[in-house]
N, C-alpha and C positions, 0 to 999 in steps of 0.2 A: 501892639507895636506893628508898624508897617514901614515899608520903604518909601511911602508917600511923603510929600511935603507936609509940614506941620499944619499949614492952612487947610489942606485936604482932610487931615485928621480932625481938625476942629469942626469943619463942616459935617463930616460923617458923624462925629459925636453928637452934634446938635440935632442932626436928622434922627438919630436913634434915641435922643433924650438922655444921653449918658451924663452923669454928674462928676465924672473923674476924667483926667486928661489921658489922651492916647499918645503913646510915644512914637517918635519918628526915628527910623534907622536909615537916614539918607546915605550915610557912609557905608552901610551894609556890614558894619562890624559885628553886630549881634547876630545877624542872619548868617554870616560866615562862621562865627564861633559856634553856633548851634547846628551848623551844617544843614541849613534849610534854604539855601539860595540856589536858584537855577543859574549856574555859572559856566555851563558847557558852552564854549565859543561856537560850536556847531549850531546852537539855537539862534545865534545872531546872523547866520548866513542863510537861513530859510525864512522867507516872508511869513510863513504860517506860524512859526514858533518864535519869531523875534519879540513879540509882546511879552513873552515869559522871561527872556534873557535879563538877568540881574534883578529879577523879582523874587520875592520870598515865596516858598511853598506854604500852603495853608497849614499852619502848625499850632498846636496847643501844648503848653507846658504848665505844670503845677510845680512851683519851686517853694520848698519850705523855708522857714526862718533861718535855717543854717545854710541856705544856698544849695541844697541838694534837690535835684530834679526827682520828684516823686511820681510824675506822670508825664509822658510825652507821646504825642501823636503827630505824625507828619504825613500829609497826604499830597500826592502830586495832582490830584483832581480837585474838584470843588466840593468834595464830600465834607459833611459836617460830623463832628464827634457828638454823639448824643449827650445832652446835658447831664443825664443820669450818671454817665461814666465819670465825668469830671467831678460831679457832686459827691460821688462815692469816694473818690480819692480825697477830696477835701475833708470829708467826715473822719477820715483816719488820721488826719494831722492833729498833733497836740495843740 
């Protein structure tokens, strides 16, 4: 899920060869609910940080069938979560 336009998500999915749809959070409702949005107004007043304003932080969530978040990682940098960490959590789910 991203705050990008749906067409941008479609293009990104095609580039990556994904066979499932990517979700668009244009209204930023999910990003706000999961508290992963850069919404500090000070970001909008600085030319160096304005590109981040109202963008989502790089975040990963594993949510089980009951809707419980089993894994969450939120980064303010472009760091990646090792796939092994996410796969380990997925293995523990029923």
